[in-house]
N, C-alpha and C positions, 0 to 999 in steps of 0.2 A: 396941313395936316392933314394926315391919313387917317381913315374910319376904321373903327375894329375891324370890320367887313376886309378891308384894303389888307389889313396887317393880315387877316389869316389868310390870305390868297398868298401874301409875300412868304408865309411862311411853309405854306405847301411848297411854291416854287422852289423855294429855298431848298428843301427837305429833296425832291428832286435831281436838282443839280447838284448839293453837295453831297447828300447820301445816295442815292440812287447811281449818280453819273459817278462819282468821284471815289465812294466809299470812305468817307470821312467819318470816323469812331468821333470823333471830336462832337460836331455839327448833330449826329445821330445823337448823342446824350444830351448834348442841347436842347433839340425840337422834342424830344419822345418825353411823355410823362411816364413813370414809373409805373404808375395802375392803365398804364395804355392797354387798349383791347383790340388785337385784330377779328372783328367779326367773321370774315373769312377765310380764315385759317383752314390749312384740310385737316380733315378728323387725323387725329394722332401728333398735327405739329405744335410746336408751343405756341400759344396765341396771345403772348406778353411782349415785349421790347425783344427780348431775347429771340427769339422766332422768327422776328422781324428782320432783323440784322444778320441772321442766321443766312435766311434765305436768298439774302441780296448779294451778300459777303462772299456764301461758299458755295450757294449753287448757282444764282444768275449772272453773278461778276464773272466767274473763273469760265464758264461757258460762252461767256460774251464779253473777254476784255477791251471792246470798244465800244462799250455801253453810250448809247446817246438817249436823255430825253427829251422828248418834242411836246409840249403842251399844244394845245388846240385851242381849248378853252376851258376857262373857269368860270362858274357861279359860286353864288355865296349868298346863304342868309344866316342871320343870326352866327350860330358857330360852328354851321354843316359848310364845308368847303367842296364842290363837286368840280372834278378837273377829268377832263379829255385828253390823253395823251397817247403818244404812241413811245414804245420804249423799239430801240433796233442796239442792232450791236454783229459783228461776223460770229459765226457758229463753232470755234473752234476746240471745243473739248466737248466733254459729255454735260447734258443737258435734262435733267431727271430722267438716265437713262438710255437719252438716245445719242448716240454716239454722234460725233462734229459731224457737220458739212460742209465748215469752210464756205460757207453761204450765208450773205446777207440776208436776215430775219426782222421781223417787225411784228410786234406784239401791241395790239390794241390796248388800251383801260381805260374805264370808268373805273375811278374812285368820288369816296365821300369818306371824308377826315370831319371829325370833331375837333376843333381845336380849340383849347382853353387856353389861357394865359400866355401864349403865344406856342404852346408844345400840343403834338397829337395827343389828343386821346383815347381815340376810338376811329376803325377803319373799316369800310365795308368796300369792297371790288368785284368788281368782273374784267373779265382778262380772255385773249384772243389765244392764249397761251396754249390750250390742248388743243386745238385746230391747228396753231402753226406747226406742234411736235408731229401731230399726227401725218402730217403730209411727208415727213422726214424717217416715217416708221413701218416697218415694213409690214404686211398684214398678219404672218405670224406675229408679231411682238406685239401689237394692237388688238389681238386676241386672247394674247394673255396676261400676266398678272399686273400691266402697265394699262390695262384698261380702267381695273381697279380703283387707278388711283386717275386718270384723267377723267372719266366716268362719261365723257362725252359722246362717242363713239356709238354708233349706232349697233343697239343689240344684234340687228336682223345684218349686220354683216360678218357676225362673230357666232356661227349657229354654235360651235362648240361649246362658249361659253353661257346661251344664251337664258339656260335654269340655273345657272349659279348664284348665290348671293350675296352682294356685296355689301362687306362688313366693316362697321365703324372700326373693328382692331386691324383690317386689315392695311399694311405701311408697308407697302414693295417698295417702295421709293426713299420717302422719307426717313424710315428707319434706317437706310442703306442696304438692306439685306436683299436688294433685287439686281440682278446684272442682265442683261439679254448674253 
């Protein structure tokens, strides 16, 4: 018989396989609590269930149609499951304004998920997505509006925007009003 901790880890593994890799809406609905909060969602993005599935199925999966998730390690305590994983796929269409490179990209991720009653209740995460994308972005684009979304490019590399404020209302990519 599995413990609650083992069950919670299994929920996270299932979410990664069925939701992120396969895009299964039925699994998403079965595994997400209606009161779910994504504590790591960028400013301007829906922090609830709809924002999470929108990012996977409308942003990530179209750009990386052969997406795979490799879980390297999981640790759990009570309701919290920490997962270190790699999300990989071939970059075949625009991803957050970055044109397709047709190259394999790998995004390193560390997630912490609060699982309650077999469902995702809260999520915190850090990823290498901005670093991965910045490798394929021409400098003139890094120093433009895309910087405001990525926020990890060093300002000293973009002297033309060194003193520009970064506003929480700036939504160049998420709102769909930015194009290269």
